[in-house]
C-alpha positions as CSV (number, residue, x, y, z in Angstrom):
1,M,-18.5,-7.1,22.2
2,L,-20.2,-9.7,24.3
3,L,-19.6,-13.3,23.1
4,S,-22.1,-15.8,24.3
5,P,-20.6,-19.3,24.9
6,V,-22.2,-21.7,22.6
7,G,-22.5,-25.5,22.5
8,A,-21.6,-27.9,19.7
9,A,-25.2,-28.5,18.8
10,A,-26.1,-25.0,17.6
11,A,-22.9,-23.1,17.6
12,Q,-22.4,-22.7,13.9
13,T,-23.8,-22.9,10.4
14,V,-22.2,-24.3,7.4
15,F,-20.7,-21.7,5.1
16,A,-19.2,-24.1,2.5
17,T,-18.4,-27.8,2.4
18,G,-16.7,-30.3,0.1
19,L,-13.3,-28.8,0.3
20,E,-10.1,-30.8,0.7
21,Q,-8.5,-30.1,4.0
22,P,-9.0,-26.3,4.0
23,M,-6.4,-24.4,6.0
24,G,-5.7,-20.7,5.6
25,I,-8.6,-18.4,4.8
26,T,-8.7,-14.6,4.0
27,Q,-11.0,-12.0,2.5
28,L,-9.7,-9.8,-0.4
29,S,-10.4,-6.1,-0.6
30,D,-13.1,-6.8,-3.2
31,G,-15.0,-9.1,-0.9
32,R,-14.0,-12.4,-2.3
33,I,-13.0,-15.1,0.2
34,L,-10.0,-17.3,-0.6
35,V,-9.3,-20.7,1.0
36,A,-6.1,-22.7,0.8
37,E,-6.8,-26.4,0.3
38,F,-4.0,-28.4,1.9
39,G,-5.4,-31.7,0.6
40,P,-4.8,-33.5,-2.7
41,S,-6.2,-30.7,-4.8
42,D,-3.3,-28.4,-3.7
43,Q,-5.3,-25.3,-4.8
44,V,-6.8,-22.1,-3.6
45,S,-10.6,-21.8,-4.0
46,A,-12.7,-18.6,-4.2
47,F,-16.1,-17.8,-2.7
48,F,-18.6,-15.0,-2.6
49,P,-19.3,-13.6,0.8
50,D,-22.5,-15.6,1.0
51,G,-20.7,-18.9,0.4
52,T,-21.4,-19.3,-3.3
53,P,-18.4,-21.0,-5.0
54,L,-16.5,-18.9,-7.5
55,G,-14.1,-21.6,-8.7
56,V,-10.3,-22.1,-8.5
57,F,-8.2,-19.0,-7.8
58,A,-4.8,-20.8,-8.1
59,S,-3.7,-24.5,-8.6
60,G,-0.6,-26.5,-9.0
61,L,0.6,-25.6,-5.5
62,E,2.4,-27.9,-3.0
63,D,0.5,-28.1,0.4
64,P,-0.8,-24.6,0.5
65,A,-1.4,-23.6,4.1
66,G,-1.4,-19.9,4.7
67,I,-2.8,-17.1,2.6
68,A,-3.0,-13.3,2.9
69,Q,-3.4,-10.2,0.8
70,L,-0.7,-7.5,1.1
71,A,-1.4,-3.8,1.2
72,D,-0.4,-3.5,-2.4
73,G,-3.1,-6.0,-3.5
74,R,-0.8,-9.1,-4.1
75,V,-1.9,-12.4,-2.6
76,L,0.7,-14.6,-0.9
77,V,0.3,-18.4,-0.4
78,S,2.7,-20.4,1.7
79,E,3.7,-23.9,0.5
80,F,4.1,-25.7,3.8
81,N,6.2,-28.7,2.9
82,D,8.2,-27.0,0.0
83,A,9.6,-24.1,2.1
84,R,8.3,-21.6,-0.5
85,V,5.8,-18.7,-0.7
86,Q,4.1,-18.0,-4.0
87,A,2.8,-14.6,-5.1
88,F,-0.3,-13.8,-7.2
89,E,-2.1,-10.8,-8.5
90,A,-5.6,-10.3,-7.0
91,N,-7.1,-11.9,-10.2
92,G,-5.1,-15.1,-9.7
93,T,-2.3,-14.4,-12.2
94,P,0.9,-16.0,-10.9
95,L,3.7,-13.6,-10.1
96,G,6.3,-16.2,-9.3
97,T,8.0,-17.2,-6.1
98,F,8.1,-14.6,-3.3
99,V,10.3,-16.7,-1.0
100,T,12.4,-19.8,-1.7
101,D,14.4,-21.9,0.8
102,F,12.3,-20.5,3.7
103,G,13.7,-20.8,7.2
104,D,17.1,-21.9,8.3
105,N,19.0,-23.3,5.3
106,G,15.6,-23.9,3.6
107,R,14.4,-26.3,6.2
108,G,11.5,-24.2,7.5
109,A,7.8,-24.7,7.1
110,P,6.1,-21.4,6.1
111,F,2.6,-21.2,7.5
112,V,0.5,-18.1,8.5
113,I,1.2,-14.9,6.7
114,S,0.5,-11.3,7.9
115,Q,2.0,-7.8,7.3
116,A,3.3,-5.4,9.9
117,T,2.4,-1.7,9.8
118,N,5.9,-0.9,8.4
119,G,5.3,-3.2,5.4
120,T,7.3,-6.1,6.7
121,V,5.8,-9.4,5.6
122,L,5.5,-11.8,8.5
123,I,5.5,-15.6,8.0
124,S,5.4,-18.0,10.9
125,D,7.8,-21.0,10.8
126,N,6.0,-24.2,12.0
127,Y,9.4,-26.0,12.3
128,A,10.9,-23.3,14.5
129,G,9.8,-20.9,17.3
130,A,10.2,-17.9,15.1
131,V,8.3,-15.5,12.8
132,R,10.4,-14.7,9.8
133,G,10.4,-11.1,8.4
134,Y,10.7,-10.2,4.7
135,S,10.6,-6.9,2.8
136,P,7.6,-6.4,0.4
137,S,9.9,-7.6,-2.4
138,G,10.8,-10.9,-0.7
139,V,14.2,-10.0,0.8
140,A,14.9,-11.7,4.1
141,A,14.9,-9.3,7.0
142,G,15.8,-11.7,9.9
143,N,13.5,-13.0,12.6
144,F,10.7,-10.6,13.5
145,A,9.7,-12.5,16.7
146,E,11.0,-15.5,18.6
147,S,9.4,-17.7,21.3
148,L,10.1,-17.0,24.9
149,S,10.3,-20.7,25.8
150,D,13.4,-23.0,25.6
151,P,13.2,-25.1,23.6
152,P,11.2,-22.8,21.4
153,G,8.6,-25.2,20.0
154,A,6.8,-24.0,16.8
155,A,5.3,-20.7,15.6
156,R,1.8,-21.0,14.4
157,G,-0.6,-18.0,14.1
158,V,0.4,-14.4,13.4
159,L,-2.0,-11.5,13.8
160,R,-1.4,-7.8,13.4
161,R,-3.7,-6.0,15.7
162,A,-5.5,-2.7,15.0
163,N,-3.1,-0.9,17.4
164,G,-0.1,-2.2,15.4
165,S,1.2,-4.8,17.9
166,V,1.6,-8.4,16.7
167,L,0.3,-11.5,18.4
168,V,2.0,-14.9,17.7
169,T,0.8,-18.3,18.9
170,F,3.6,-20.7,19.9
171,T,3.3,-24.4,20.7
172,G,5.7,-26.6,22.6
173,P,6.9,-26.2,26.2
174,L,4.6,-23.1,26.5
175,D,1.3,-23.2,24.5
176,A,0.9,-19.5,24.6
177,V,-0.1,-16.3,22.7
178,Q,2.8,-13.9,22.9
179,Q,2.7,-10.2,22.1
180,F,5.3,-8.1,20.2
181,G,5.6,-4.5,19.3
182,A,5.0,-3.2,15.7
183,A,8.7,-3.7,14.9
184,G,9.1,-7.1,16.6
185,G,11.9,-7.8,18.9
186,S,11.4,-9.0,22.5
187,G,7.9,-10.1,23.5
188,S,5.7,-10.9,26.4
189,V,3.1,-13.5,27.2
190,F,-0.4,-12.3,26.2
191,A,-2.3,-15.4,27.1
192,T,-1.8,-19.2,27.7
193,L,-3.8,-22.2,26.5
194,T,-4.3,-24.8,29.2
195,S,-4.9,-27.7,26.7
196,G,-4.7,-28.4,23.0
197,D,-2.6,-26.6,20.4
198,A,-2.6,-22.9,19.8
199,G,-3.4,-21.9,16.2
200,Q,-4.6,-18.9,14.2
201,M,-6.3,-15.8,15.6
202,V,-8.6,-12.9,14.7
203,E,-9.3,-9.6,16.4
204,L,-12.9,-8.4,16.9
205,A,-14.1,-4.8,16.9
206,D,-13.7,-4.3,20.6
207,G,-10.1,-5.6,20.6
208,S,-10.9,-9.0,22.0
209,I,-9.2,-12.0,20.4
210,L,-10.5,-15.4,19.1
211,A,-7.8,-18.1,19.0
212,L,-8.1,-21.6,17.6
213,N,-7.3,-24.5,19.9
214,W,-6.6,-26.7,17.0
215,F,-6.6,-30.4,18.0
216,V,-9.4,-30.1,20.5
217,G,-11.7,-28.2,18.1
218,E,-12.2,-25.2,20.3
219,V,-12.4,-21.5,19.6
220,R,-11.4,-19.6,22.7
221,S,-12.0,-15.9,23.5
222,F,-9.6,-13.5,25.2
223,S,-10.2,-10.0,26.3
224,S,-8.2,-7.2,24.7
225,T,-5.6,-7.6,27.5
226,G,-5.4,-11.4,27.3
227,T,-7.8,-12.6,30.0
228,D,-9.3,-16.0,29.0
229,T,-13.1,-15.5,28.7
230,G,-13.8,-19.1,27.8
231,V,-14.8,-21.3,24.8
232,V,-17.2,-19.6,22.4
233,A,-17.5,-22.5,19.9
234,T,-16.6,-26.2,19.7
235,L,-16.4,-27.7,16.2
236,P,-16.5,-31.4,15.2
237,D,-13.0,-31.6,13.7
238,V,-9.4,-30.4,13.8
239,L,-9.4,-26.7,13.1
240,G,-7.5,-25.0,10.2
241,G,-7.9,-21.2,9.8
242,I,-10.0,-18.4,10.9
243,V,-11.0,-15.0,9.4
244,R,-13.2,-12.1,10.4
245,L,-15.0,-10.7,7.4
246,A,-15.6,-7.1,6.7
247,D,-19.2,-7.4,7.8
248,G,-18.2,-8.9,11.2
249,R,-18.9,-12.5,10.6
250,V,-16.3,-15.1,11.6
251,L,-15.5,-18.2,9.5
252,V,-13.4,-21.2,10.6
253,T,-12.0,-23.9,8.3
254,T,-11.9,-27.5,9.5
255,D,-9.8,-30.5,8.4
256,G,-12.9,-32.5,7.4
257,G,-13.6,-30.1,4.5
258,T,-16.2,-27.8,6.0
259,I,-16.1,-24.0,6.6
260,Y,-18.3,-22.9,9.5
261,E,-19.7,-19.5,10.4
262,L,-19.6,-19.1,14.1
263,G,-22.9,-18.5,16.0
264,L,-21.5,-15.6,18.0
265,D,-23.5,-12.7,19.6
266,T,-22.2,-10.0,17.3
267,A,-24.6,-7.2,18.3
268,L,-21.9,-4.6,18.0
269,E,-20.9,-5.9,14.6
270,A,-24.4,-6.4,13.1
271,K,-24.1,-7.8,9.6
272,P,-26.4,-6.7,6.8
273,P,-29.1,-9.1,5.8
274,P,-28.2,-11.1,2.8
275,V,-29.5,-10.1,-0.7
276,S,-32.3,-12.4,-1.6
277,I,-31.3,-14.0,-4.9
278,G,-33.7,-16.4,-6.5
279,T,-33.1,-18.4,-9.6
280,V,-30.9,-18.0,-12.6
281,Q,-32.8,-19.4,-15.6
282,P,-31.9,-20.9,-17.9
283,N,-28.8,-22.4,-16.4
284,P,-26.8,-23.5,-18.4
285,A,-27.7,-20.9,-20.9
286,Q,-27.0,-20.2,-24.6
287,G,-26.4,-16.5,-25.0
288,T,-28.5,-15.0,-22.2
289,S,-30.0,-15.9,-18.9
290,T,-32.1,-14.1,-16.3
291,L,-31.4,-13.4,-12.6
292,S,-34.3,-12.9,-10.2
293,L,-33.5,-10.4,-7.4
294,T,-35.5,-9.1,-4.5
295,L,-34.3,-6.3,-2.1
296,T,-35.5,-5.5,1.4
297,V,-33.8,-2.1,1.1
298,G,-34.1,-0.1,-2.1
299,G,-31.1,1.8,-3.6
300,W,-28.2,1.6,-6.0
301,V,-27.4,-1.9,-7.1
302,T,-24.6,-3.3,-9.2
303,V,-24.8,-6.8,-10.8
304,D,-21.4,-8.0,-12.2
305,V,-20.5,-11.1,-14.1
306,L,-17.1,-12.4,-13.2
307,D,-14.8,-15.1,-14.6
308,R,-13.0,-17.7,-12.5
309,L,-10.2,-15.3,-11.7
310,G,-12.6,-12.8,-10.2
311,R,-12.4,-10.3,-13.1
312,I,-15.5,-8.4,-14.2
313,V,-16.3,-9.5,-17.7
314,A,-19.7,-7.9,-17.9
315,V,-21.9,-5.4,-16.0
316,A,-25.5,-6.7,-16.1
317,H,-27.0,-3.8,-14.1
318,E,-25.9,-0.6,-12.5
319,G,-28.6,1.7,-11.1
320,P,-31.4,2.1,-8.6
321,L,-33.8,-0.8,-7.8
322,S,-36.9,-0.7,-5.5
323,A,-37.5,-2.8,-2.4
324,G,-40.1,-5.6,-2.3
325,A,-40.5,-6.3,-6.0
326,V,-38.9,-9.2,-7.9
327,H,-36.5,-7.7,-10.4
328,A,-35.4,-9.6,-13.6
329,I,-31.8,-8.9,-14.5
330,R,-30.7,-9.9,-17.9
331,L,-27.3,-11.7,-18.0
332,D,-25.8,-11.4,-21.5
333,G,-23.2,-14.1,-22.1
334,S,-23.3,-13.9,-25.9
335,G,-19.8,-12.5,-26.1
336,L,-18.3,-14.8,-23.5
337,A,-16.5,-18.1,-23.9
338,S,-18.2,-21.2,-22.7
339,G,-17.7,-21.8,-19.0
340,V,-18.8,-21.1,-15.5
341,Y,-19.1,-17.5,-14.3
342,G,-20.0,-15.9,-11.1
343,V,-22.8,-13.3,-10.7
344,R,-22.1,-10.8,-7.9
345,V,-24.8,-8.5,-6.6
346,R,-23.8,-5.5,-4.6
347,A,-26.8,-3.7,-2.9
348,P,-27.3,-1.4,0.1
349,E,-28.2,-4.4,2.3
350,G,-25.2,-6.5,1.4
351,V,-23.5,-8.7,-1.2
352,G,-24.9,-11.9,-2.7
353,G,-23.8,-14.2,-5.4
354,H,-24.8,-16.9,-7.9
355,V,-23.2,-19.1,-10.5
356,V,-24.2,-19.4,-14.2
357,S,-22.9,-21.5,-17.0
358,F,-22.8,-20.2,-20.6
359,V,-22.5,-22.6,-23.5
360,R,-22.0,-21.7,-27.1
């Protein structure tokens, strides 16, 4: 992939705004995007892939910072200042505490979460130069990785690469990205950052890496072997988390409450055009409403109604639709409780979303 360096003026578009200090961000296997809000709300918010809000996924947390979905579908959220990690089902149902007393004698700060190819859950410790390992059931398995510098500084981002190796960003005496094997152990320097504070990372389709340089608001690019290829985006705030979506787009959260979609040259990861969703009328609705939908590519289309936990509560349409015409999809909420619901459209050209309120 070729990444074109971009300036602050036109480097990004707003994906979502109005959040409270968003940090960790991830995409679930069903396409929903979850964002940990570190600010006063102490919650995890959900979005459709087009940025449409889907409501609160989880609340009542303490400084949620990192978030990830495990291979078995569970969602883990790290509570930064409480030395705990909480577990949830993919629909938001709490499963209880995954880890308590994180770190050395419960004095750690759990941050970014990932999972190694052997199933080990990896959690960076922001108060120590180490990545802690845990079994899928939450049993401590010792340190997976430790900083090469002395003193060690802090462990920040953790990324499992497509080849199974693991990258970890460390800050302190050596602001660097270090690389470890699939089973952890001793590592080597993958890349160094000349200024700022190393943060979270994502891997692109060609193996290159994007890493956040948090406090200077930069997103830096590195080749698959660690060569620094420059700044690809500069954002107007302290950076939080980064995620590469299934369609190739890259989103970055910022301390000011905005999530940006980076303006990268992603020719090798061409994203599908968005589904053109018009209005939902009436909205709010008593009983039924109508969604207007226009496709640029005809084919099989599914329109689901979801509750705030992302569960499908009604299927409004499932079948072929033609391109070009405006289709009226009936949304039947007569059997649903009053509240706000998401409308998810899955079509050959992509995924879109809307929000509808039903009142009784």
